[in-house]
FILO-948818 format. One line per 3 residues: for each residue x, y, z of C-alpha. Coordinates in steps of 0.2 Angstrom, whole numbers, plus 2048, in hexadecimal, padded with zeros to 3 digits. Layout:
BEGIN
X/Y/Z  ...
***
This chain:
BEGIN
75B/E66/C15  751/E56/C13  74D/E4E/C24
74F/E5F/C2D  742/E68/C36  73F/E7A/C33
733/E83/C3F  726/E75/C40  728/E6F/C2F
732/E5F/C2B  73B/E5F/C1A  736/E4F/C10
73D/E51/BFF  743/E5E/BF2  736/E62/BE5
73F/E6F/BDA  74A/E7E/BD9  749/E8F/BCF
751/EA0/BCF  748/EA6/BDD  745/E97/BE8
747/E85/BED  737/E7B/BF1  736/E6C/BFD
728/E61/C01  726/E61/C14  71B/E5B/C22
712/E68/C2D  714/E5F/C3E  707/E6A/C46
6F9/E67/C3A  6FF/E57/C34  6FE/E5C/C21
709/E5C/C12  70F/E6D/C0D  71C/E75/C01
729/E80/C08  732/E8C/BFD  743/E93/C02
74E/EA1/BFB  75D/E99/BF2  76C/E99/BFD
775/EA7/BF3  766/EB3/BF6  763/EB0/C08
76C/EC1/C0D  766/ECA/BFD  75A/ED7/C03
752/EDA/BF2  74F/EC7/BF0  748/EC6/C02
73C/ED4/BFE  736/ECC/BEE  734/EBB/BF7
729/EC4/C05  720/ECD/BF7  71B/EBD/BEF
715/EB6/BFF  70A/EC5/C03  703/EC6/BF1
6FE/EB4/BF0  6F7/EB3/C02  6EC/EC2/BFE
6E3/EB8/BF1  6D6/EAA/BF4  6D2/EA1/BE4
6D3/E8E/BDF  6DF/E92/BD1  6EC/E9B/BDB
6F8/E92/BE6  6F4/E94/BF8  701/E9B/C04
6FF/E96/C16  70E/E9F/C1F  71F/EA8/C1E
72C/EA6/C2A  73F/EA6/C2F  749/E97/C32
75B/E92/C36  761/E89/C2B  758/E8F/C1B
754/EA1/C1E  743/EA8/C19  737/E9B/C13
725/E9B/C0D  718/E8D/C11  70C/E89/C03
6FF/E7C/C00  707/E6C/BF8  6FF/E67/BE7
703/E56/BDF  706/E5A/BCD  712/E63/BC1
715/E74/BB9  710/E77/BA7  723/E77/BA3
722/E64/BA4  713/E64/B99  719/E6F/B8B
729/E65/B8B  71F/E56/B85  718/E60/B76
707/E68/B72  6F7/E63/B7C  6E6/E61/B75
6DB/E70/B73  6CF/E6C/B81  6DC/E69/B8E
6E5/E79/B88  6D5/E83/B8A  6D1/E7C/B9B
6E3/E80/BA1  6E2/E92/B9B  6D0/E94/BA1
6D5/E8F/BB3  6E4/E9B/BB2  6D9/EA9/BAC
6CD/EA7/BBA  6DC/EA8/BC6  6E3/EB7/BBE
6D1/EBF/BBE  6D2/EBE/BD1  6E3/EC5/BD2
6DF/ED3/BC7  6D0/ED7/BD1  6DB/ED9/BE0
6E6/EE5/BD7  6F4/ED8/BD4  6FD/ED6/BC4
707/EC6/BC3  713/ECB/BB6  71C/EBA/BB4
70F/EAE/BAD  718/EA0/BA4  717/E8C/BA5
723/E8B/BB3  717/E95/BBE  707/E8B/BBA
705/E7B/BC3  6F9/E6D/BBE  6F4/E61/BCB
6F0/E4F/BC8  6DE/E53/BC9  6E0/E60/BBB
6DE/E70/BC6  6EA/E7E/BC1  6F3/E88/BCE
6FC/E99/BCB  70D/E99/BD3  71A/EA6/BD7
714/EB8/BDA  725/EBE/BDD  724/ECA/BCF
712/ECF/BD2  70E/EE2/BD3  701/EE8/BDF
6FB/EF7/BD6  6F4/F06/BE0  6E3/F05/BD9
6D9/EF5/BD7  6D2/EFA/BC6  6D7/EEE/BB8
6DF/EFD/BAF  6EC/F01/BBC  6FE/F00/BB5
710/F00/BB9  71F/F00/BAE  72B/EF4/BB7
72E/EE6/BAB  731/ED6/BB5  72D/EC6/BAD
736/EB8/BA3  73C/EBE/B92  733/EB0/B87
722/EB4/B8F  723/EC7/B91  716/ED2/B89
71C/EE0/B7D  71A/EED/B8A  725/EE3/B96
732/EE0/B89  733/EF3/B85  731/EF9/B97
720/F01/B94  710/F02/B9F  70C/EF0/BA6
6FB/EEC/BAC  6EF/EDD/BAD  6EF/EDB/B9A
701/ED6/B9B  6FD/EC7/BA4  6F0/EC2/B97
6FD/EC4/B89  709/EB8/B93  6FA/EAC/B95
6F8/EAD/B82  70A/EA7/B7F  706/E99/B8B
6F6/E94/B81  6FF/E95/B71  70D/E8A/B77
700/E7D/B7E  6F7/E7D/B6D  705/E7C/B61
714/E76/B6B  71E/E85/B66  720/E97/B6D
719/EA5/B63  728/EB0/B65  73A/EA8/B62
74C/EAE/B5E  75D/EA7/B5F  762/EB2/B6E
758/EBD/B7B  758/ECE/B72  751/EC5/B62
743/EBD/B6D  73F/ECE/B74  73E/ED6/B63
733/EC8/B5D  727/ECB/B6B  726/EDE/B67
726/EDD/B54  721/ECC/B4D  710/EC5/B4B
70E/EB2/B4F  708/EA5/B43  6F5/EA1/B47
6F5/E91/B51  6E8/E8A/B45  6F5/E8C/B37
701/E82/B40  6F5/E75/B47  6E6/E72/B3C
6DD/E6A/B4A  6DC/E7A/B54  6CB/E83/B52
6CA/E94/B4B  6C2/E9A/B5B  6D0/E95/B67
6DD/E9B/B5A  6D4/EAC/B5A  6D4/EAD/B6D
6E7/EA9/B6D  6EB/EB7/B60  6E0/EC4/B69
6EA/EC0/B79  6FA/EC3/B6F  6F5/ED4/B68
703/EE0/B69  6F8/EEE/B6F  6F1/EEB/B80
6E1/EF4/B7B  6DE/EE6/B6D  6DF/ED8/B7A
6D2/ED1/B86  6D0/EE0/B92  6CD/ED4/BA1
6D0/EC2/BA6  6BD/EC1/BA8  6BA/EC5/B96
6C7/EB8/B91  6BE/EAB/B9C  6AD/EAF/B93
6B4/EAB/B82  6BD/E9C/B88  6AD/E95/B90
6A4/E99/B80  6B1/E8F/B75  6AE/E80/B81
69C/E7E/B7D  69D/E84/B6B  6AC/E7F/B60
6A6/E8A/B52  6A7/E9A/B5E  6B3/EA7/B57
6B5/EB7/B62  6B3/EC8/B5B  6C3/ED2/B5B
6C4/EE2/B64  6C3/EF2/B5A  6D1/EFB/B63
6DF/F04/B59  6ED/EF9/B56  6FF/EFF/B5B
705/EF5/B4C  6FD/F01/B40  708/F07/B32
706/F13/B24  701/F09/B14  701/F0D/B02
6F1/F17/B02  6F8/F25/B0B  6ED/F28/B1A
6EC/F39/B22  6F7/F33/B30  705/F2D/B24
716/F2D/B2C  710/F38/B3A  716/F2B/B46
727/F2C/B40  728/F3D/B48  724/F35/B59
737/F31/B5A  739/F44/B5D  72D/F44/B6B
733/F35/B76  73B/F3B/B86  73B/F2D/B92
74C/F26/B94  754/F32/B88  761/F40/B8D
75D/F52/B88  768/F60/B84  768/F72/B8A
769/F82/B81  768/F94/B87  763/FA5/B81
775/FAB/B85  781/F9D/B8A  780/F8B/B84
78F/F80/B83  793/F70/B79  7A2/F64/B7A
7A5/F5E/B69  7AD/F4C/B66  7C0/F4C/B6A
7C9/F45/B5C  7D7/F38/B5C  7E7/F3E/B54
7F2/F2E/B4F  7E5/F22/B4A  7E5/F16/B59
7D3/F0F/B5C  7D6/F0E/B6E  7DB/F21/B6F
7CB/F25/B66  7C1/F1C/B73  7CB/F25/B81
7C8/F36/B78  7B5/F31/B77  7B5/F2E/B8A
7BE/F3E/B8D  7B1/F47/B83  7A3/F3F/B8E
7AC/F43/B9F  7B0/F55/B9A  79E/F58/B96
799/F51/BA7  7A5/F5C/BB0  7A0/F6C/BA7
78E/F68/BAD  794/F69/BBF  798/F7B/BBC
787/F80/BB7  783/F85/BC9  794/F8A/BCE
790/F9D/BCE  78D/F9F/BBB  77D/F98/BB2
780/F90/BA1  77B/F80/B99  785/F71/B93
77F/F66/B84  77F/F54/B88  78C/F4A/B7F
77F/F3E/B78  776/F4D/B71  785/F53/B68
785/F42/B5F  773/F42/B5C  773/F53/B53
784/F4E/B4A  78C/F5E/B50  79D/F5E/B48
7A2/F70/B49  79F/F80/B54  795/F88/B46
78A/F78/B45  786/F7A/B58  782/F8C/B57
777/F8B/B47  76D/F7B/B4C  76B/F7E/B5F
770/F90/B63  77F/F8A/B6D  78B/F98/B72
79C/F8F/B74  7A3/F7E/B70  7B2/F75/B78
7BB/F6A/B6C  7CC/F61/B6C  7D7/F53/B66
7E0/F45/B70  7F1/F3D/B6C  7FB/F30/B75
80E/F31/B73  817/F23/B7C  815/F28/B8E
80D/F39/B8B  7FB/F3D/B89  7F7/F4E/B7F
7E6/F56/B7D  7E4/F67/B74  7D4/F6F/B79
7CC/F7F/B72  7BD/F8A/B76  7B4/F91/B67
7A6/F9E/B65  798/F94/B5C  790/FA3/B56
79F/FAA/B4C  7AA/F9A/B4B  7B8/FA4/B53
7C4/F9A/B5E  7C4/FA3/B6F  7D3/F9A/B77
7DD/F8A/B75  7E9/F80/B80  7F3/F70/B7F
7F2/F65/B8F  800/F58/B92  800/F4B/B9F
80B/F3C/BA1  801/F2C/BA0  807/F28/BB1
7FE/F37/BB8  7EF/F3A/BAD  7E2/F37/BBA
7D8/F48/BB9  7DC/F50/BA8  7C9/F54/BA6
7CA/F5F/BB6  7D8/F69/BB0  7CF/F6B/B9F
7BF/F70/BA7  7C7/F7D/BB3  7D1/F84/BA4
7C1/F86/B99  7B8/F8E/BA8  7C6/F9B/BA9
7C5/F9F/B97  7B2/FA2/B99  7B5/FAD/BA8
7AC/FA0/BB3  7B1/FA0/BC5  7B1/F8F/BCD
7AC/F8F/BE0  7B6/F83/BEB  7A6/F78/BED
7A5/F76/BDB  7B8/F73/BD9  7B6/F65/BE6
7A7/F5E/BDC  7B2/F5D/BCC  7BF/F52/BD4
7B3/F47/BDE  7B1/F35/BDB  7C1/F34/BD0
7D1/F2A/BD2  7E3/F2D/BD4  7E9/F1D/BCB
7ED/F20/BB8  7E8/F0E/BB3  7D7/F10/BBB
7D5/F21/BB3  7D9/F1A/BA2  7CE/F0C/BA3
7BF/F16/BA9  7C1/F23/B9C  7C2/F16/B8E
7B2/F0E/B96  7A9/F1E/B95  7AE/F1F/B82
7A7/F0E/B7F  797/F12/B89  793/F21/B7D
78D/F14/B71  784/F09/B7D  778/F03/B6F
785/EF7/B6A  786/EE9/B77  799/EE5/B73
79C/EF7/B79  793/EF5/B89  79C/EE4/B8C
7AD/EED/B89  7A8/EFB/B95  7A4/EEE/BA3
7B5/EE6/BA1  7BE/EF6/BA1  7B5/EFD/BB0
7B7/EED/BBA  7CA/EEE/BB6  7CA/F01/BBC
7C1/EFC/BCC  7CE/EEE/BCF  7DB/EFB/BCD
7D2/F07/BD9  7C4/EFF/BE4  7BF/F11/BEA
7BC/F18/BD8  7AA/F1E/BDB  7A8/F25/BC9
7AD/F14/BC2  7A0/F0B/BCD  793/F17/BC7
797/F14/BB4  798/F02/BB8  786/F03/BBE
781/F0B/BAE  78A/EFE/BA3  782/EF0/BAD
771/EF8/BAB  774/EFA/B98  778/EE8/B97
768/EE3/BA0  75E/EEE/B94  766/EE5/B85
766/ED3/B8C  758/ED3/B99  762/EC8/BA4
75E/ECD/BB6  770/ECA/BBC  775/EDA/BB4
768/EE5/BBD  76D/EDD/BCD  77F/EE1/BC9
77A/EF3/BC4  772/EF5/BD5  781/EEF/BDE
78D/EFA/BD5  782/F0A/BD8  781/F05/BEA
793/F03/BEC  796/F14/BE4  78A/F1C/BF0
792/F13/BFF  7A4/F19/BFA  79E/F2B/BF8
78C/F31/BFB  791/F42/BF4  794/F3D/BE2
785/F42/BD8  789/F35/BCA  787/F27/BD6
775/F2C/BDB  771/F2F/BC8  776/F1D/BC4
76C/F17/BD3  75D/F20/BCD  75E/F18/BBB
75F/F07/BC3  750/F0A/BCE  746/F10/BBF
74B/F00/BB6  745/EF5/BC4  735/EFF/BC6
739/F06/BD7  733/F17/BD3  732/F1E/BE5
745/F1A/BE7  749/F21/BD6  741/F31/BDC
74C/F31/BEB  75C/F2D/BE1  759/F3B/BD4
755/F48/BE1  765/F44/BEA  76F/F45/BDA
767/F56/BD6  76A/F5C/BE8  77D/F59/BE5
77D/F5F/BD4  76E/F69/BCD  776/F6A/BBC
772/F58/BB7  764/F59/BAB  764/F46/BAA
75F/F45/BBC  751/F52/BBA  749/F49/BAB
74B/F38/BB5  742/F40/BC3  734/F46/BB8
733/F34/BB0  732/F2C/BC1  724/F37/BC7
71B/F33/BB6  71D/F20/BB9  716/F22/BCA
707/F2B/BC2  70B/F3A/BCC  708/F46/BBE
708/F55/BCA  719/F52/BD0  71F/F4E/BBE
718/F5F/BB8  720/F68/BC6  731/F60/BC3
730/F67/BB1  72A/F78/BB6  738/F79/BC4
745/F74/BB7  73F/F81/BAA  73F/F8F/BB7
750/F8A/BBC  757/F89/BAB  74B/F92/B9F
757/F91/B91  758/F7E/B91  74D/F79/B82
74F/F66/B87  743/F69/B96  736/F70/B8A
738/F62/B7E  736/F55/B8C  727/F5F/B93
71F/F60/B82  721/F4D/B80  719/F4A/B91
70A/F54/B8C  709/F4C/B7B  708/F3A/B82
6F9/F40/B8C  6F1/F47/B7C  6F2/F59/B83
6F7/F5F/B72  6F5/F72/B76  700/F71/B85
70D/F66/B7B  70D/F73/B6D  710/F81/B79
720/F78/B7F  726/F74/B6E  724/F86/B69
730/F8A/B77  73D/F7E/B70  73C/F86/B5F
73E/F97/B67  74D/F93/B71  756/F89/B64
74F/F8E/B53  75B/F83/B4A  754/F74/B53
74A/F69/B47  742/F5F/B55  738/F6E/B5B
731/F72/B4A  72D/F60/B46  725/F5D/B57
71A/F6C/B54  716/F67/B42  711/F55/B48
705/F5C/B55  6FD/F68/B49  6FB/F5A/B3C
6F3/F50/B49  6E7/F5E/B4D  6E2/F60/B3B
6EB/F70/B39  6F4/F6B/B29  6F9/F7C/B22
701/F81/B33  70A/F70/B33  710/F72/B21
718/F83/B27  721/F7A/B35  727/F6C/B2B
72E/F78/B1E  737/F82/B2C  73F/F71/B32
744/F6D/B20  74C/F7F/B1E  756/F7B/B2E
75B/F69/B2A  752/F5E/B1D  74C/F4E/B24
742/F40/B1C  735/F40/B29  731/F53/B26
730/F50/B13  726/F40/B15  719/F48/B20
718/F57/B14  714/F4A/B06  707/F42/B11
6FE/F53/B14  6FF/F58/B02  6F8/F47/AFC
6EA/F49/B08  6E6/F5A/B00  6E7/F52/AEF
6F6/F5C/AE9  6FE/F4D/AE2  70D/F54/AD8
712/F5E/AE7  710/F4F/AF2  71B/F45/AE6
729/F52/AE7  729/F51/AFA  72A/F3E/AFA
738/F3F/AED  742/F4B/AF9  73F/F3E/B07
746/F30/AFC  756/F3A/AF9  759/F3A/B0C
753/F28/B0F  755/F1E/AFF  752/F0D/B05
740/F0F/B0C  734/F05/B01  726/F0E/B0A
72C/F1F/B04  72E/F19/AF2  71D/F11/AF3
715/F22/AF9  71F/F2B/AEB  718/F1F/ADE
706/F22/AE4  708/F35/AE4  70F/F34/AD2
701/F28/ACD  6F4/F34/AD2  6FD/F44/ACB
6FC/F3B/ABA  70C/F44/AB4  719/F37/AB1
715/F25/AAE  727/F20/AAC  72C/F27/ABC
71D/F20/AC5  722/F0F/ABE  734/F11/AC4
72E/F16/AD5  722/F07/AD7  730/EFB/AD1
73D/F02/ADD  730/F01/AEB  72D/EEF/AE6
73F/EEB/AE6  743/EF2/AF7  734/EEA/AFE
739/ED9/AF7  74A/EDB/B00  741/EDD/B10
735/ECF/B0C  744/EC3/B09  748/EC6/B1C
737/EC3/B22  72A/EBC/B16  71C/EBD/B23
71C/ED0/B25  70A/ED5/B21  70F/EE7/B1E
71C/EE3/B11  711/ED5/B08  702/EE0/B05
70C/EEF/B01  715/EE5/AF4  704/EDF/AED
700/EF2/AEB  710/EF6/AE2  70E/EE7/AD6
6FC/EED/AD3  703/EFE/ACF  70F/EF6/AC3
700/EED/ABA  707/EDC/ABF  6F6/ED6/AC6
6FB/EC3/AC6  709/EC6/AD2  6FE/ED3/ADC
6F0/EC6/ADE  6FC/EB9/AE4  703/EC5/AF1
6F1/ECA/AF6  6ED/EB8/AFA  6FC/EB8/B05
6F8/EC8/B0D  6E6/EC3/B11  6ED/EB4/B1B
6FA/EBF/B24  6ED/ECC/B28  6DF/EC1/B2D
6DF/EC8/B3F  6E7/ED9/B3A  6D9/EE5/B36
6E3/EF3/B2F  6ED/EE8/B23  6DE/EDF/B1E
6D5/EEF/B1A  6E3/EF5/B0E  6E3/EE3/B06
6D0/EE6/B02  6D4/EF7/AFB  6E1/EF0/AEF
6D4/EE3/AEA  6C9/EF1/AE5  6D7/EF9/ADB
6D9/EEA/AD1  6C6/EE8/ACD  6C1/EDB/ADA
6B4/EE4/AE3  6AB/ED5/AEA  6BB/ECF/AF3
6BE/EE1/AF8  6AD/EE3/B01  6AF/ED2/B0A
6C0/ED6/B10  6BB/EE7/B16  6AD/EDF/B20
6BA/ED4/B29  6C6/EE3/B2B  6B8/EEE/B33
6B4/EE0/B3F  6C7/EDF/B43  6C8/EF2/B47
6CC/EFA/B36  6C5/F0B/B35  6BD/F13/B25
6C9/F22/B25  6D5/F1B/B18  6C6/F15/B0D
6BD/F26/B0E  6CD/F30/B0B  6D4/F26/AFC
6D1/F2D/AEB  6D3/F1B/AE4  6C3/F15/AEE
6B7/F22/AE7  6AD/F15/ADD  6AD/F09/AEB
6A5/F17/AF6  698/F19/AE9  693/F07/AEA
683/F04/AF4  68A/EF4/AFB  698/EFE/B03
68B/F0A/B0B  682/EFB/B11  692/EF4/B19
696/F04/B21  684/F05/B29  685/EF3/B2E
696/EF5/B37  690/F05/B3F  681/EFC/B46
68C/EEE/B4D  697/EFA/B55
***
């Protein structure tokens, strides 16, 4: 394009190119000035999503007027070239070029980040979150001025308050915040975390979070604590190092709460090199239960039972719930088992279509069958109150496919009916329809013509396509393994190559692409997922699975209004899809439309009052809003509808424990254990009993937990603590401490800078009387926990136990400043003498005054 004129701009030279644009230097012939023109890449000119993002970038940037934000003059259309954006031209280079040369001096790094923070402050005040702060989007002019570029991922929040949030991730992987990496709520503090990565890289020449491959980088962002910059580069001051680490706090509440607040500390550090900012006293998301058994020990482990976003939920009924158990492979061929797994998934889907075909019953999702490890009909009846199960076997014999299917009364274990289905592999294109129709007949369920049409909709008449689709569904059942997702994508592409009108294959392909995007965070896969879902809907707009797949893609992209439309369309076509109902509630939740989310749950419960999964999801919804009484009410319904479901009892117990109703919590944990023993229930019981100083009973509970989870160093350590205070068996206490130390050392060999492992180890060796080793580990732990209040507080408590009170008091002073609370010190029997020390009382008073 060099030498051409676009509108009234003459292209002079190419400046650079990225994934979302090509930038040229140009002459504005009307105003006789040099500008920069940004064009969409040629391959994206006709992509409506790319064009929308391009226009969004122009609107976002043009709405801001600040010397540290690149100026956008105009946006237009041209042929050739398509859409373009006219920006001010800045003579300089991006930080990418600067960091490629290595670290910069502290003063320059501070100046660059201060200017960036000032620009972000203006954006945040306008209600705009950038979401892609990285060196490539920060330009430094030859005069040293910083300009923030590329607002293509910016989010215009509905409120201009700094706390407004959204949950679409966006961003570049290496510079994402933990909430972006996990798909959590994203607000202005996410930009500050990304800026912290930039500052760290400028100061040290290294990124704080690394890995050999993308998922490893994402894991590091979420779970790993970076080395303090001052440890890597001695010339870096403690103040700027502390500012950097505060920006990189995992919990948004522990970071700077505004760009203005960050600017204030940066400006102070300019004038006073000895300045060290005071850490926020928020509650860290990285808290973990430590060796002193706080009242909250292991409670968070139960949170896994409460999580509802993105998870499938099962149904159960007062009278008629159905589960399809895993079809088994007869013959040993691995590919036949994959086919059998796929057939299990498809039959489950097809049975759910019958839920509103004249008879009301509920179908257990195939994923829930796996989650509850249901292996028999009586298992399903006992655990979840399921009335009937469908089970079977599959065998390939030369050109023949055989499937034996049986219906069993889950309450009695009696086989109600059985049949062998035979199909030539050349004609096995709809075996599941025949199986579902037969099962419905056994149950006396009449299938209306509209439902019969729904069962066959979106399928294929080509055997090879059917075989590949079924096996792909089998691989996708275990989508946590990336290889399975890749295998599914290959098979689904082959199925579509066989039958280009195979709607269900396109819908499954959209889901597989989405799963790959979640695993790899490569935007290529979410674009492919969107195209596959769109193709499915174009082929047949009446297939509910196509709209369900589209809804999930929209959720992943943060397009919640469009997700609502997709899930509603899916439910209009097939109200039996509980996954769509829960997706709809989640979409409303992400839009902060609590009223509609609550209404969705209530409508679903009114429609299917026997489906405990809706109550469980509704309870979790309330739990995360700290409406504990409302959550408890929903979880009570779960336990009523499915008395054998341990989730209901554990969820209730967790809430009761949080409310301080320990005796009621104990009763629920014991009910859960009666149904099905779990390490979580036993460990939480041990925690409550330890708090009540019933040490022998506590030790017994931890022993039971260990029987179910033998390799947990935390459980062994807690068991040892309970034994120690019971004073009954010193030999067993010594053995428990030794095993805790052995297991913790194994974990430490993998990551020697894990502060939790290091200070726990110090406690274990203290318990063993190996004080020299304990002191050496405590020194390591002091360094690792220097900016981690909770860990530092427990290091102080171990120093007290080995008789070093002066050190304990000094570290407690530092820990309190970093946000450590007095709860564990006040509740610990080992800290009784410390609490009687006047110096401790003075310290508590001093901290209270400071707060």
